[in-house]
C-alpha positions as CSV (number, residue, x, y, z in Angstrom):
1,M,-11.1,-14.3,3.0
2,F,-11.7,-11.8,0.3
3,F,-14.8,-9.9,-0.5
4,R,-15.8,-10.2,-4.1
5,R,-19.1,-8.6,-4.2
6,P,-19.3,-6.6,-7.5
7,L,-19.6,-2.9,-7.4
8,R,-23.2,-2.0,-8.2
9,L,-22.0,0.5,-10.9
10,Q,-20.2,-2.3,-12.8
11,A,-23.4,-3.1,-14.7
12,I,-22.7,-0.1,-16.8
13,P,-20.9,-1.3,-20.0
14,T,-17.8,0.9,-20.0
15,R,-16.0,3.2,-17.6
16,A,-16.4,6.1,-20.1
17,V,-20.2,5.5,-20.3
18,L,-20.3,5.2,-16.5
19,A,-18.5,8.5,-16.0
20,A,-20.7,10.3,-18.6
21,L,-23.9,9.1,-17.0
22,L,-22.9,9.8,-13.5
23,L,-21.6,13.2,-14.3
24,G,-24.8,14.0,-16.2
25,M,-26.9,13.0,-13.2
26,L,-24.8,14.6,-10.5
27,S,-23.6,18.2,-10.8
28,S,-20.8,19.5,-8.6
29,S,-23.4,21.7,-6.8
30,A,-24.9,18.6,-5.3
31,V,-21.9,18.0,-3.1
32,A,-22.9,18.2,0.6
33,Q,-21.0,19.0,3.7
34,D,-22.6,16.2,5.7
35,G,-24.7,13.0,5.4
36,I,-24.2,10.7,2.4
37,E,-24.9,13.2,-0.4
38,W,-21.2,13.6,-1.2
39,S,-20.8,9.9,-2.2
40,G,-22.6,10.2,-5.6
41,P,-20.5,13.1,-7.0
42,F,-17.4,11.5,-5.5
43,L,-18.0,8.2,-7.3
44,A,-18.9,10.0,-10.5
45,R,-15.6,11.9,-10.4
46,L,-13.7,8.7,-9.7
47,A,-15.4,7.1,-12.6
48,Q,-14.2,9.9,-14.8
49,V,-10.6,9.5,-13.5
50,D,-10.8,5.8,-14.1
51,S,-12.1,6.2,-17.6
52,Q,-8.9,8.3,-18.4
53,T,-6.6,5.6,-16.9
54,P,-5.5,2.7,-19.1
55,G,-5.7,0.2,-16.2
56,R,-8.1,0.1,-13.3
57,L,-8.6,2.3,-10.3
58,G,-9.9,1.3,-6.8
59,V,-10.7,3.6,-4.0
60,Y,-12.1,3.5,-0.4
61,L,-13.0,6.6,1.5
62,K,-14.3,7.0,5.0
63,D,-15.1,10.1,7.1
64,M,-14.0,9.1,10.6
65,Q,-16.1,11.8,12.2
66,T,-19.4,10.5,10.8
67,G,-18.4,6.9,10.1
68,I,-19.8,7.2,6.5
69,S,-17.8,5.5,3.8
70,T,-18.0,4.7,0.2
71,S,-15.9,2.6,-2.2
72,Y,-15.1,2.3,-5.9
73,H,-14.1,-1.4,-6.5
74,G,-13.1,-1.3,-2.8
75,E,-14.4,-4.8,-2.0
76,E,-12.2,-6.4,-4.6
77,P,-8.7,-7.7,-3.6
78,W,-5.8,-5.5,-4.6
79,Y,-2.1,-6.1,-4.4
80,L,-0.7,-3.7,-1.8
81,A,3.0,-3.8,-2.5
82,S,4.8,-1.7,0.2
83,A,1.5,-0.7,1.8
84,V,2.0,-3.9,3.9
85,K,4.6,-2.0,5.8
86,V,1.9,-0.3,8.0
87,P,0.8,-3.5,9.6
88,I,4.4,-4.4,10.1
89,A,5.0,-1.1,11.8
90,I,1.9,-1.6,14.0
91,T,3.2,-5.0,15.1
92,V,6.6,-3.5,16.0
93,M,4.9,-0.7,18.1
94,R,2.8,-3.3,19.9
95,Q,6.0,-5.0,21.0
96,V,7.4,-1.7,22.1
97,E,4.3,-1.0,24.2
98,Q,4.6,-4.5,25.8
99,G,8.2,-3.8,26.8
100,V,9.5,-6.6,24.6
101,L,11.4,-4.1,22.5
102,S,12.4,-0.4,22.6
103,L,13.0,2.0,19.8
104,D,16.7,1.8,20.8
105,T,16.8,-2.0,20.4
106,T,19.4,-2.9,17.8
107,V,19.1,-5.5,15.1
108,P,22.1,-7.0,13.3
109,L,21.9,-6.8,9.5
110,L,22.3,-10.3,8.1
111,A,23.4,-11.2,4.6
112,S,20.0,-12.8,4.1
113,D,18.2,-9.6,4.9
114,Y,19.2,-7.7,1.7
115,V,16.3,-7.0,-0.7
116,D,16.5,-4.7,-3.7
117,G,14.7,-1.4,-3.5
118,A,14.9,2.1,-2.1
119,G,16.6,3.3,1.1
120,P,20.1,3.3,2.6
121,T,20.0,0.0,4.5
122,N,21.6,-2.0,1.7
123,G,24.6,0.3,2.0
124,F,25.6,-1.2,5.4
125,A,27.8,-4.2,5.7
126,P,26.5,-7.5,7.2
127,G,26.8,-7.5,11.0
128,T,26.0,-3.8,11.3
129,A,23.7,-3.1,14.3
130,L,20.7,-0.8,13.4
131,S,18.2,0.5,15.8
132,V,14.4,-0.1,15.6
133,S,13.8,3.6,15.3
134,F,16.2,3.8,12.4
135,L,14.6,0.8,10.6
136,M,11.1,2.2,11.2
137,E,12.1,5.5,9.7
138,Q,13.7,3.9,6.6
139,M,10.7,1.5,6.1
140,L,8.0,4.2,6.3
141,V,9.8,7.4,5.0
142,H,11.9,5.8,2.3
143,S,10.0,2.4,1.8
144,D,13.2,0.5,2.5
145,N,12.6,-3.2,1.8
146,T,15.7,-4.5,3.7
147,A,14.7,-2.5,6.8
148,S,11.2,-4.0,6.5
149,D,12.4,-7.5,6.4
150,M,14.8,-6.9,9.4
151,L,11.8,-5.7,11.4
152,I,9.7,-8.7,10.3
153,R,12.6,-11.0,11.4
154,L,12.7,-9.2,14.8
155,V,9.0,-9.5,15.6
156,G,8.1,-12.6,13.6
157,L,6.0,-13.0,10.5
158,E,3.4,-15.0,12.3
159,R,2.9,-12.1,14.8
160,V,2.5,-9.6,11.9
161,N,-0.3,-11.7,10.4
162,A,-1.9,-12.4,13.8
163,V,-2.0,-8.6,14.6
164,T,-3.5,-7.9,11.2
165,R,-6.1,-10.6,11.6
166,E,-7.0,-9.3,15.1
167,L,-7.5,-5.8,13.8
168,V,-9.2,-6.8,10.5
169,P,-10.6,-10.4,10.7
170,E,-11.5,-10.6,7.0
171,G,-10.2,-9.1,3.8
172,F,-6.4,-9.5,4.1
173,G,-4.4,-12.2,2.5
174,P,-1.2,-13.4,4.1
175,I,1.6,-10.9,4.5
176,T,5.1,-12.2,3.5
177,T,8.6,-10.8,3.7
178,L,9.6,-8.5,0.8
179,A,12.3,-11.1,-0.1
180,D,9.6,-13.7,-0.4
181,V,7.7,-11.5,-2.9
182,R,10.7,-11.7,-5.2
183,R,11.1,-15.4,-4.6
184,R,7.4,-16.1,-5.4
185,V,7.5,-14.0,-8.5
186,Y,10.7,-15.7,-9.9
187,S,9.3,-19.1,-8.8
188,E,6.7,-18.6,-11.5
189,L,9.6,-19.0,-13.9
190,H,11.3,-21.9,-12.1
191,P,10.4,-23.5,-8.7
192,A,14.1,-23.4,-7.6
193,A,13.8,-19.6,-7.3
194,L,12.3,-20.1,-3.9
195,G,15.9,-20.5,-2.7
196,L,17.3,-17.2,-4.0
197,S,19.3,-15.1,-1.6
198,G,19.3,-11.4,-0.9
199,N,22.5,-10.9,-2.9
200,D,20.8,-12.7,-5.8
201,F,18.0,-10.1,-5.8
202,L,20.5,-7.3,-5.8
203,A,22.4,-8.9,-8.8
204,L,19.1,-9.4,-10.7
205,K,18.0,-5.8,-10.1
206,R,21.3,-4.5,-11.6
207,Q,20.5,-6.2,-14.9
208,P,19.6,-3.5,-17.4
209,S,17.2,-5.6,-19.5
210,E,14.7,-8.4,-19.0
211,A,16.7,-10.7,-21.2
212,G,19.7,-10.1,-19.0
213,R,17.7,-10.7,-15.9
214,L,16.3,-14.0,-17.1
215,A,19.7,-15.2,-18.3
216,L,21.2,-14.3,-14.9
217,L,18.3,-16.1,-13.1
218,A,19.1,-19.3,-15.1
219,R,22.8,-19.0,-14.1
220,L,21.9,-18.4,-10.4
221,L,19.6,-21.4,-10.4
222,G,22.2,-23.6,-12.2
223,V,19.8,-24.4,-15.1
224,E,19.8,-23.7,-18.8
225,R,17.8,-20.7,-20.0
226,R,15.3,-23.0,-21.8
227,A,14.5,-24.6,-18.4
228,L,12.7,-21.4,-17.3
229,A,8.9,-21.2,-18.0
230,P,8.2,-19.7,-21.4
231,I,6.6,-16.6,-20.1
232,S,7.8,-13.0,-19.7
233,L,8.7,-11.5,-16.4
234,G,5.6,-9.4,-16.6
235,E,3.5,-12.5,-16.9
236,A,5.3,-14.0,-13.9
237,Y,4.3,-10.9,-11.9
238,E,0.7,-11.2,-13.0
239,R,0.5,-14.8,-12.0
240,Y,1.9,-13.8,-8.6
241,Y,-0.7,-11.0,-8.3
242,A,-3.4,-13.6,-8.8
243,T,-2.4,-15.2,-5.4
244,P,-3.7,-13.8,-2.1
245,Y,-0.2,-12.9,-0.8
246,N,0.2,-9.3,0.3
247,S,-3.2,-8.4,-1.0
248,A,-6.3,-7.0,0.6
249,T,-9.6,-5.4,-0.2
250,L,-9.4,-1.7,0.0
251,K,-12.2,-1.7,2.6
252,A,-10.2,-4.1,4.8
253,Y,-7.2,-1.8,4.5
254,G,-9.5,1.1,5.4
255,D,-10.6,-0.8,8.5
256,L,-7.0,-1.2,9.5
257,L,-6.4,2.6,9.2
258,S,-9.7,3.3,11.0
259,A,-8.5,1.2,13.9
260,L,-5.2,3.1,14.0
261,D,-7.0,6.4,13.9
262,A,-9.6,5.3,16.6
263,G,-6.8,4.2,19.0
264,T,-7.8,0.5,19.0
265,A,-4.6,-0.6,17.2
266,L,-2.1,1.2,19.4
267,S,-1.8,3.5,22.4
268,P,-2.1,7.2,21.9
269,D,1.6,7.8,22.2
270,S,2.4,4.9,19.8
271,T,-0.2,6.2,17.3
272,Q,1.2,9.7,17.4
273,Y,4.7,8.3,16.9
274,L,3.7,6.2,13.9
275,L,1.5,8.8,12.2
276,G,4.3,11.3,12.7
277,I,6.7,9.2,10.7
278,M,4.1,8.5,8.0
279,R,3.5,12.3,7.6
280,R,7.2,12.6,6.6
281,A,7.0,9.9,3.8
282,E,9.2,11.0,1.0
283,T,7.5,8.7,-1.6
284,G,4.3,9.5,-3.4
285,A,4.6,13.3,-3.7
286,L,2.8,13.1,-7.0
287,R,0.0,10.8,-5.8
288,I,-3.0,11.5,-3.5
289,K,-1.1,14.2,-1.7
290,A,-0.7,16.2,-4.9
291,G,-4.5,16.5,-5.3
292,L,-5.2,17.5,-1.7
293,P,-5.2,21.1,-0.4
294,P,-1.7,22.1,0.9
295,T,-3.3,23.1,4.2
296,V,-4.0,19.5,5.3
297,G,-1.6,16.9,6.5
298,F,-1.5,13.4,5.0
299,A,0.0,10.5,7.1
300,H,0.4,7.9,4.4
301,K,2.3,4.9,2.9
302,T,2.8,4.2,-0.8
303,G,3.3,0.9,-2.6
304,T,5.0,0.5,-6.0
305,Q,5.6,-2.6,-7.9
306,R,5.5,-3.7,-11.6
307,A,2.1,-2.5,-13.0
308,R,0.8,-2.0,-9.4
309,I,0.7,1.2,-7.4
310,C,-1.0,2.3,-4.2
311,D,-1.3,5.2,-1.8
312,V,-3.0,4.7,1.6
313,G,-3.4,7.0,4.6
314,L,-5.2,9.4,6.9
315,V,-5.9,13.0,5.9
316,D,-5.5,15.3,8.9
317,Q,-8.2,17.9,9.4
318,P,-8.3,21.0,11.6
319,S,-11.2,21.1,14.1
320,T,-12.5,23.8,16.4
321,D,-14.7,21.3,18.3
322,P,-12.9,19.8,21.2
323,A,-15.5,17.0,21.4
324,D,-14.3,15.7,18.0
325,T,-12.5,12.4,18.7
326,S,-11.4,12.3,15.1
327,T,-11.7,14.5,12.1
328,R,-9.6,12.5,9.8
329,L,-10.4,11.0,6.4
330,V,-9.3,7.4,5.6
331,V,-8.2,7.2,1.9
332,V,-7.1,4.0,0.3
333,A,-6.4,3.9,-3.4
334,C,-4.7,1.6,-5.8
335,V,-4.1,1.4,-9.6
336,R,-3.4,-1.8,-11.5
337,E,-2.5,-2.9,-15.0
338,V,-0.8,0.4,-15.8
339,A,2.8,0.1,-17.1
340,S,3.5,3.8,-16.7
341,T,4.1,4.9,-13.1
342,A,3.5,8.5,-14.2
343,R,0.0,7.7,-15.6
344,A,-0.9,5.7,-12.5
345,E,0.2,8.5,-10.3
346,R,-2.0,10.9,-12.3
347,A,-5.0,8.7,-11.4
348,L,-4.0,8.8,-7.7
349,R,-3.6,12.6,-7.9
350,G,-7.1,12.7,-9.5
351,T,-8.3,10.6,-6.5
352,G,-6.9,13.3,-4.1
353,E,-8.7,16.0,-6.2
354,A,-11.9,14.0,-5.9
355,V,-11.5,13.8,-2.1
356,A,-11.0,17.6,-2.0
357,A,-14.0,18.2,-4.2
358,A,-16.3,16.0,-2.1
359,G,-16.8,18.8,0.5
360,L,-15.4,16.7,3.4
361,I,-12.3,18.7,4.0
362,R,-12.9,21.4,6.5
363,R,-11.4,24.8,5.7
């Protein structure tokens, strides 16, 4: 079930007007160190970033120490792309905690596991045995899709969705394999695409143009080119994004990260292990992290797909108070309907700058 309650600020006619009005009412000197006074200037700054972005920006922010949160379009559903890999990782670590698996458990790479995307797993031959720890590293550090689908096959897709529903009862759509993302997108062009194989995806990805990709798709499906739906690949993606698959409200995703931070998702050792990998993510250097002070850590996961881009994570903060059970900030941000990855990343960097300017990061 998705939350569709409109943001109160949406009554303002345009994002540019919204930004101007909010910035006029709230000066930067109004930012407070505690309470809820920081949310107004924070939202005003986000509105300004949004007004400079050709698509749409959505953000959810929560201070885990106070429990205070705010959102900017955060109760709308957003396509998560590879951000779904965090609930996959939580499910794997649950199985490790229960003794069903260990980090040394090996998984054979099947020909059906291959999915186009980043990471080295596609370079291994079918039958290669790869450890859970290796696959976790590739999935979270390099956003390796093949590694992700191998882990989903290991623990079961139903279990991934069950764990996600347990932690966040509402706000998440069904999570699928990364291969099924491709199948569902291409099935908007022809229903037979639901039968595409992993090697088919690799071949389609190698095509240098959309025309070449669509021509190859027709050949792979054994149909004439004119049998494909008369829409572009971009339109096929947009139709897929309109479904609930691999989508969530930003607030719901924030609740998932809150559970991870609070220790209700995993044991302390498993939480430390997972966040340690996420701090080493090599994707998203120009996103939220680029706007944060270099003195803070950021355990995060990015998601990137056609006209959709996300960055989600926990900002580490130093604390001198041993009574603090958590001093982290939950930050969930996505941009949609922006063709340029660079422009979308600028909006996410601006989100990081807004977080830094909100006065919540302790020095």
